[in-house]
ZAMARGU-4260 file (C-alpha; in steps of 0.2 Angstrom, whole numbers, plus 5000, padded with zeros to 4 digits):
<rodrens>
0) 4830/4910/5104 | 4849/4909/5109 | 4865/4905/5104 | 4865/4886/5110 | 4849/4884/5100
5) 4859/4890/5085 | 4873/4880/5087 | 4861/4863/5090 | 4852/4868/5073 | 4869/4870/5063
10) 4878/4854/5070 | 4867/4843/5056 | 4874/4855/5044 | 4892/4856/5046 | 4896/4841/5057
15) 4915/4841/5062 | 4917/4856/5054 | 4909/4866/5069 | 4921/4865/5084 | 4919/4869/5103
20) 4938/4863/5108 | 4945/4875/5120 | 4960/4876/5109 | 4950/4882/5093 | 4939/4893/5104
25) 4956/4902/5111 | 4963/4903/5094 | 4949/4914/5089 | 4947/4925/5105 | 4964/4930/5104
30) 4973/4945/5095 | 4989/4953/5089 | 4986/4967/5100 | 4982/4973/5119 | 4963/4967/5119
35) 4957/4955/5130 | 4954/4938/5126 | 4935/4936/5120 | 4930/4918/5117 | 4918/4912/5104
40) 4904/4899/5108 | 4908/4889/5093 | 4921/4889/5078 | 4911/4884/5061 | 4924/4882/5044
45) 4912/4885/5029 | 4915/4878/5012 | 4903/4887/5000 | 4893/4903/4999 | 4879/4891/5001
50) 4883/4886/5018 | 4887/4904/5023 | 4871/4908/5018 | 4861/4894/5027 | 4872/4899/5043
55) 4866/4916/5043 | 4849/4913/5040 | 4847/4901/5055 | 4858/4914/5066 | 4848/4927/5062
60) 4832/4918/5066 | 4840/4914/5083 | 4848/4930/5087 | 4865/4922/5087 | 4880/4933/5083
65) 4892/4929/5070 | 4910/4936/5068 | 4920/4933/5052 | 4938/4927/5055 | 4953/4928/5041
70) 4969/4925/5049 | 4967/4937/5065 | 4980/4949/5060 | 4970/4965/5064 | 4976/4976/5076
75) 4960/4983/5083 | 4951/4968/5088 | 4939/4968/5073 | 4937/4949/5074 | 4935/4947/5093
80) 4918/4939/5097 | 4914/4950/5112 | 4896/4945/5113 | 4901/4927/5109 | 4892/4916/5096
85) 4900/4910/5081 | 4916/4914/5074 | 4916/4910/5057 | 4933/4904/5050 | 4934/4907/5031
90) 4951/4898/5029 | 4942/4884/5018 | 4936/4895/5006 | 4952/4899/4999 | 4952/4896/4980
95) 4957/4905/4964 | 4941/4905/4955 | 4946/4913/4939 | 4961/4923/4932 | 4958/4935/4918
100) 4975/4939/4912 | 4970/4951/4898 | 4959/4961/4908 | 4971/4962/4923 | 4959/4955/4936
105) 4955/4939/4947 | 4941/4931/4955 | 4944/4924/4973 | 4937/4916/4988 | 4939/4927/5004
110) 4952/4914/5014 | 4964/4915/5001 | 4979/4925/5008 | 4988/4939/4999 | 5004/4929/4998
115) 4995/4914/4992 | 4986/4924/4977 | 5004/4930/4972 | 5010/4914/4970 | 4997/4908/4958
120) 4998/4923/4948 | 5017/4921/4944 | 5016/4913/4928 | 5005/4927/4921 | 5018/4941/4925
125) 5002/4950/4935 | 5002/4952/4954 | 4991/4960/4968 | 5001/4974/4974 | 4992/4979/4991
130) 5003/4974/5003 | 4998/4977/5023 | 5013/4967/5030 | 5006/4952/5036 | 5001/4938/5026
135) 4983/4942/5029 | 4967/4935/5021 | 4960/4945/5006 | 4943/4943/5015 | 4950/4952/5029
140) 4959/4964/5020 | 4943/4970/5011 | 4933/4970/5027 | 4945/4981/5035 | 4951/4993/5019
145) 4967/4988/5022 | 4983/4996/5013 | 5001/4996/5018 | 5017/5000/5012 | 5011/5001/4992
150) 4997/5012/4995 | 5007/5028/4989 | 5007/5019/4972 | 4992/5009/4970 | 4981/5015/4984
155) 4971/5004/4996 | 4959/4990/4996 | 4944/5002/4991 | 4954/5006/4974 | 4957/4987/4970
160) 4941/4978/4974 | 4930/4978/4960 | 4916/4967/4964 | 4908/4956/4978 | 4899/4941/4983
165) 4891/4946/5000 | 4880/4935/5012 | 4868/4947/5021 | 4863/4944/5039 | 4846/4935/5034
170) 4856/4924/5022 | 4852/4934/5006 | 4867/4933/4993 | 4870/4950/4983 | 4883/4953/4970
175) 4890/4971/4970 | 4899/4979/4956 | 4907/4969/4939 | 4922/4967/4932 | 4920/4982/4921
180) 4933/4996/4928 | 4919/5009/4932 | 4901/5010/4933 | 4888/5023/4937 | 4874/5010/4940
185) 4865/5015/4957 | 4871/5015/4975 | 4892/5010/4976 | 4888/4994/4987 | 4905/4988/4984
190) 4914/5003/4991 | 4900/5002/5006 | 4905/4984/5010 | 4923/4987/5009 | 4929/4993/5026
195) 4912/4989/5035 | 4923/4976/5046 | 4910/4962/5044 | 4896/4973/5050 | 4885/4973/5036
200) 4888/4956/5028 | 4900/4942/5025 | 4909/4942/5009 | 4911/4926/5000 | 4919/4931/4984
205) 4930/4945/4978 | 4936/4951/4960 | 4952/4961/4962 | 4962/4972/4951 | 4979/4967/4946
210) 4995/4974/4941 | 5009/4969/4930 | 5025/4964/4936 | 5037/4981/4932 | 5052/4979/4922
215) 5065/4986/4937 | 5064/4987/4954 | 5077/4996/4967 | 5075/4998/4985 | 5086/5009/4997
220) 5088/5013/5014 | 5096/5030/5021 | 5096/5039/5038 | 5093/5055/5043 | 5100/5066/5058
225) 5081/5068/5065 | 5064/5062/5062 | 5059/5081/5056 | 5072/5079/5042 | 5066/5063/5037
230) 5047/5069/5035 | 5053/5084/5026 | 5062/5074/5013 | 5047/5063/5011 | 5035/5078/5009
235) 5047/5087/4997 | 5048/5069/4986 | 5029/5069/4985 | 5027/5087/4981 | 5040/5084/4968
240) 5030/5070/4959 | 5043/5057/4961 | 5032/5042/4957 | 5037/5032/4972 | 5031/5014/4975
245) 5035/5013/4993 | 5042/5027/5005 | 5042/5021/5022 | 5047/5030/5039 | 5056/5021/5054
250) 5061/5032/5069 | 5076/5028/5079 | 5067/5017/5092 | 5060/5006/5079 | 5077/5002/5073
255) 5082/4998/5090 | 5067/4986/5089 | 5075/4979/5072 | 5092/4976/5079 | 5086/4967/5095
260) 5072/4956/5086 | 5081/4955/5070 | 5099/4953/5074 | 5102/4969/5063 | 5116/4982/5067
265) 5108/4999/5058 | 5113/5014/5067 | 5100/5020/5078 | 5093/5035/5067 | 5078/5038/5060
270) 5077/5029/5041 | 5067/5029/5025 | 5065/5014/5017 | 5061/5018/4998 | 5056/5008/4982
275) 5056/5013/4964 | 5048/5003/4949 | 5046/5005/4932 | 5058/5004/4917 | 5076/5002/4920
280) 5078/5021/4912 | 5064/5027/4924 | 5070/5019/4940 | 5087/5026/4937 | 5081/5044/4936
285) 5070/5042/4950 | 5082/5035/4961 | 5094/5050/4958 | 5082/5062/4961 | 5077/5056/4977
290) 5095/5053/4982 | 5097/5072/4978 | 5082/5076/4989 | 5087/5065/5003 | 5106/5074/5004
295) 5098/5091/5005 | 5090/5084/5021 | 5105/5076/5028 | 5101/5059/5022 | 5116/5048/5021
300) 5122/5029/5022 | 5112/5025/5007 | 5111/5006/5005 | 5104/4999/4989 | 5095/4983/4987
305) 5093/4979/4968 | 5092/4959/4969 | 5076/4951/4973 | 5083/4942/4989 | 5090/4959/4995
310) 5073/4968/4992 | 5063/4955/5001 | 5075/4955/5016 | 5073/4974/5018 | 5054/4973/5017
315) 5053/4957/5027 | 5063/4969/5041 | 5048/4982/5039 | 5034/4971/5039 | 5041/4963/5055
320) 5038/4980/5064 | 5026/4973/5075 | 5035/4959/5082 | 5051/4970/5083 | 5043/4981/5094
325) 5038/4968/5105 | 5057/4964/5109 | 5058/4983/5117 | 5050/4976/5131 | 5046/4959/5133
330) 5031/4954/5141 | 5021/4970/5139 | 5007/4972/5124 | 5007/4983/5111 | 4994/4997/5108
335) 4996/5003/5092 | 4988/5018/5085 | 4986/5023/5067 | 4983/5041/5061 | 4983/5049/5044
340) 4984/5068/5040 | 4986/5079/5023 | 5003/5078/5017 | 5007/5095/5022 | 5004/5092/5040
345) 5014/5076/5042 | 5030/5084/5049 | 5019/5093/5063 | 5010/5076/5067 | 5025/5065/5068
350) 5036/5076/5078 | 5023/5080/5091 | 5020/5062/5092 | 5038/5058/5095 | 5039/5073/5107
355) 5023/5069/5117 | 5028/5051/5119 | 5044/5056/5126 | 5037/5068/5138 | 5025/5054/5144
360) 5038/5042/5147 | 5031/5029/5134 | 5042/5016/5125 | 5035/5020/5108 | 5040/5017/5090
365) 5035/5027/5075 | 5033/5019/5057 | 5023/5025/5043 | 5017/5024/5026 | 5022/5043/5026
370) 5020/5045/5006 | 5001/5046/5010 | 5002/5054/5028 | 4999/5038/5037 | 5009/5034/5053
375) 5009/5021/5066 | 5014/5024/5085 | 5017/5007/5093 | 5016/5009/5113 | 5021/4995/5124
380) 5009/4993/5139 | 5006/4982/5154 | 4988/4979/5155 | 4988/4976/5173 | 4996/4993/5176
385) 4983/5006/5177 | 4994/5021/5178 | 5003/5016/5161 | 4988/5012/5154 | 4981/5028/5157
390) 4996/5037/5152 | 4996/5028/5136 | 4976/5030/5132 | 4981/5048/5136 | 4994/5048/5123
395) 4981/5039/5110 | 4969/5051/5112 | 4980/5066/5110 | 4987/5059/5093 | 4968/5056/5089
400) 4964/5074/5091 | 4979/5081/5083 | 4975/5071/5068 | 4957/5078/5066 | 4965/5096/5070
405) 4976/5095/5055 | 4962/5089/5044 | 4965/5070/5046 | 4957/5055/5052 | 4960/5043/5068
410) 4963/5028/5056 | 4971/5028/5040 | 4970/5009/5037 | 4968/4999/5054 | 4950/5002/5055
415) 4940/5005/5071 | 4935/4987/5078 | 4934/4990/5095 | 4949/5001/5099 | 4943/5016/5092
420) 4924/5017/5093 | 4929/5032/5105 | 4934/5042/5094 | 4919/5040/5081 | 4909/5055/5089
425) 4924/5066/5086 | 4928/5062/5069 | 4909/5061/5063 | 4895/5073/5067 | 4878/5066/5077
430) 4869/5066/5060 | 4882/5055/5050 | 4883/5044/5064 | 4865/5042/5064 | 4865/5038/5044
435) 4878/5023/5048 | 4867/5016/5061 | 4853/5017/5049 | 4863/5008/5036 | 4867/4994/5050
440) 4848/4993/5055 | 4842/4990/5037 | 4854/4978/5033 | 4856/4970/5050 | 4841/4973/5061
445) 4844/4959/5073 | 4862/4966/5076 | 4871/4948/5074 | 4884/4954/5061 | 4900/4958/5072
450) 4889/4967/5085 | 4899/4979/5097 | 4912/4985/5083 | 4914/5001/5074 | 4898/5011/5079
455) 4897/5018/5098 | 4880/5017/5104 | 4869/5032/5104 | 4874/5046/5117 | 4859/5054/5126
460) 4868/5071/5125 | 4875/5068/5108 | 4890/5057/5100 | 4902/5071/5101 | 4899/5070/5120
465) 4902/5049/5121 | 4919/5053/5113 | 4925/5063/5128
</rodrens>
C-alpha cells in the first residue's frame, strides 16, 4: 500500500489525464498566501462523477491522500497536498447541467467558476450573487463556505447551496438535499459538506439558489476622518434597517495599495464602498438615507457609480485588494487574517486591530465585509525574517483572541485549512472537537481526504492547551 502503487493503478483509467510534470505539480502545490510549497505526487483531471468514484475507491484501498483543487485562490492553504498524493483538479467538470429559471435554481458541476456561471445565466434575467472577489470555482466556494461582498444581503454559500452530489472516501456516491427550498428530512448533510474543505467528501455536483437581476443598482464611495467613524457609520446603517447590497470598508493603508497597484488617486483615508439594489425609487431612498447617516459621521467626497462599467470598475478595485496589498512591500508574502464579530462589537475590533498593527510596526491593510461584522487584516511578511514572522504571528493570535472575547469567530469566510488549525481549540471545546473528529473518522477512516487540515491532532492535556 503506497502512493506509488495508487498512481500505478490509476494510470490505465486516466491515461494522459494523470500528470506528473514538474510544472503541473508546482502549479498545484503553490498558493496565494504565505504557505510553503507543498507538491502532490500526481495531478489527475476527472471528467465524470464515476471517474471520481473510481479514483477514490483505488486511493482508499492504497491509503493515498486526495486533495481537491479548484482554482487555487484560497488563502488558508486548503488545496495544498501537505502529505503528497493526488491533487484532484476539477477544472474539466465545469458544465451547467440544468437551469430551472421558474424555480430560480441551477444544477452545475464543481469546476465551473462564478463568472462563467453568470455568463451562462445572462439570458435568463437571473444570477448567482455570492461574490468572494476571486473568480473561484463554485466547488471550491462550497467546500470553503465562501461569502464575500454581497453576504450582507444574500448570505454565504451555506445559504445558497440547496443540494449536492458527493463522492465519499471509499468511492460511494451520495446526494444531499433537493431542489425544494426547505426540508426536515434527517440530518442536514448538505450543510455538513459545505465548509468541510474537502475533508469529508469530493463535491461533484451542486444545486444553487439564484436571484433575479435588480431593476436598479447604484454604488458609491465616500471617505471618513477615521476608521472608527467609518465603522460607526456601518453599524448605524445596519441597525437602521437600510437594505444594503454591499457595504465594504477599506482603511487608509489599503487605499495606498490601490493607488500604487491600480494607479488610482484616492485620498489616503478610510473609505466605505457601498451598493444599493432594488427598484429605482427604492435605490434612491436607500442612497439618500445612507448619505444622511454618513454625513453625521463625517463622510465626504461621495463618488457615485450608476453606469454598469463604473460599478464594475469600483468593485474590480475592491476585489483587487489582495494584489494591491502586495504592492505595498514587493517581494514579501501576505498573511491574511479573517475574523468576524457581532456588529455591535465591530468598532472595537477594527480600531484595536489597526492600533495593534501600528504598535507592532506591521505593514497591514484592513478591509472588510463589515455589514456582517467580517474584516481582514493583510500583513506583509518576509518568511525568511524570523523576528518579523514572530511579530505578525503574535498579531494574528491577538486578533483571534479578541474576536472570541467579543463573541465572534476566528474566521468568517476564509476557513481553517492549514493556517487556523492552532485556533480551533480556543473556539471549540474539547468535546466539540472530539465530535468533529468522530464525523471525520466515520466518513474517512483512512484519513485520505485532504489530511492535515481543519482538525488539530488531539492534545494530551486537552485541545485548549494545544491552541496556546
